[in-house]
Wavefront OBJ file of the C-alpha trace (Angstrom):
o trace
v 79.533 43.962 -5.203
v 81.769 42.879 -7.128
v 79.986 40.926 -9.739
v 77.398 43.767 -9.940
v 79.594 45.950 -10.781
v 81.165 44.016 -13.465
v 77.850 43.196 -14.937
v 77.281 46.839 -15.076
v 80.505 47.857 -16.797
v 80.091 44.700 -19.205
v 75.842 45.411 -19.662
v 77.323 49.396 -20.725
v 80.487 48.454 -22.110
v 82.839 50.838 -20.168
v 86.343 50.573 -19.337
v 86.848 50.568 -15.012
v 87.571 53.888 -15.537
v 84.492 55.408 -17.633
v 82.250 53.549 -15.001
v 84.016 55.742 -12.433
v 83.096 58.827 -13.891
v 79.512 58.006 -15.298
v 79.254 57.230 -11.273
v 81.201 60.399 -10.076
v 83.919 58.366 -8.050
v 87.930 57.998 -8.662
v 88.826 54.441 -10.077
v 90.696 54.239 -7.123
v 87.512 54.248 -5.426
v 85.928 51.467 -7.607
v 88.842 49.834 -6.778
v 88.657 49.556 -3.433
v 84.272 48.741 -3.765
v 86.041 46.088 -5.894
v 88.019 44.386 -3.436
v 86.153 44.523 -0.383
v 88.121 47.317 1.165
v 85.281 49.887 1.233
v 81.611 50.262 0.983
v 79.891 51.858 -0.905
v 77.571 54.863 0.075
v 74.007 55.283 -0.016
v 74.292 57.763 -2.797
v 76.642 55.924 -4.822
v 74.180 52.639 -4.309
v 71.567 55.035 -6.111
v 73.773 56.036 -8.973
v 74.898 52.070 -9.522
v 70.938 51.407 -9.225
v 69.997 54.511 -11.995
v 73.030 52.988 -14.245
v 71.388 49.553 -13.631
v 68.286 50.737 -14.837
v 69.510 52.599 -18.083
v 71.996 49.529 -18.850
v 67.927 47.200 -19.088
v 67.943 48.216 -22.520
v 71.553 46.758 -23.365
v 72.145 43.182 -23.301
v 73.488 41.718 -20.392
v 76.839 39.872 -20.844
v 76.864 36.190 -20.100
v 79.356 34.441 -17.443
v 80.362 33.518 -21.198
v 81.108 36.774 -22.256
v 83.039 37.755 -19.006
v 85.231 34.522 -19.379
v 86.099 35.450 -23.153
v 87.148 39.253 -21.849
v 89.258 38.100 -19.460
v 90.746 35.622 -21.795
v 91.742 38.493 -24.316
v 92.829 40.230 -21.211
v 95.214 37.671 -20.309
v 96.620 37.022 -23.689
v 97.284 41.142 -24.268
v 99.089 40.804 -20.771
v 101.625 38.325 -22.101
v 101.813 40.343 -25.336
v 102.157 43.077 -23.725
v 105.654 41.566 -21.185
v 106.994 39.639 -24.362
v 107.477 43.581 -25.978
v 108.371 45.071 -22.981
v 111.538 42.068 -22.623
v 112.143 42.735 -26.314
v 112.410 46.501 -25.750
v 114.570 45.513 -22.704
v 116.773 44.276 -24.867
v 116.972 46.736 -27.330
v 117.829 49.040 -24.852
v 120.563 46.749 -23.438
v 121.880 46.372 -26.977
v 122.139 49.813 -27.466
v 123.918 50.944 -24.331
v 126.273 48.204 -25.214
v 126.858 49.536 -28.958
v 127.311 52.945 -27.071
v 130.024 52.009 -24.801
v 131.543 50.056 -27.724
v 131.682 53.429 -30.096
v 133.247 55.832 -26.964
l 1 2 3 4 5 6 7 8 9 10 11 12 13 14 15 16 17 18 19 20 21 22 23 24 25 26 27 28 29 30 31 32 33 34 35 36 37 38 39 40 41 42 43 44 45 46 47 48 49 50 51 52 53 54 55 56 57 58 59 60 61 62 63 64 65 66 67 68 69 70 71 72 73 74 75 76 77 78 79 80 81 82 83 84 85 86 87 88 89 90 91 92 93 94 95 96 97 98 99 100 101 102
């Protein structure tokens, strides 16, 4: 089911939250289904099938598309971590400066 949902999401060009909205489920529920913690109901399987039919007209994502997207996501996470570390240093420096001024 995880592969099927990933392919559907990429084919439609949606984020996970947007796909959840299209399927009329919560983002948490789509996470549970992706992780194998829950199984989709018959009604949900029908909605997934309907969306897949809509996506047939779209270009289906290839394995290399998925790999490229994952690499870009990992790079974005690394950059976000660097920004968070820089922000922590700025906040610590500001706190020390405020203490010195007192």
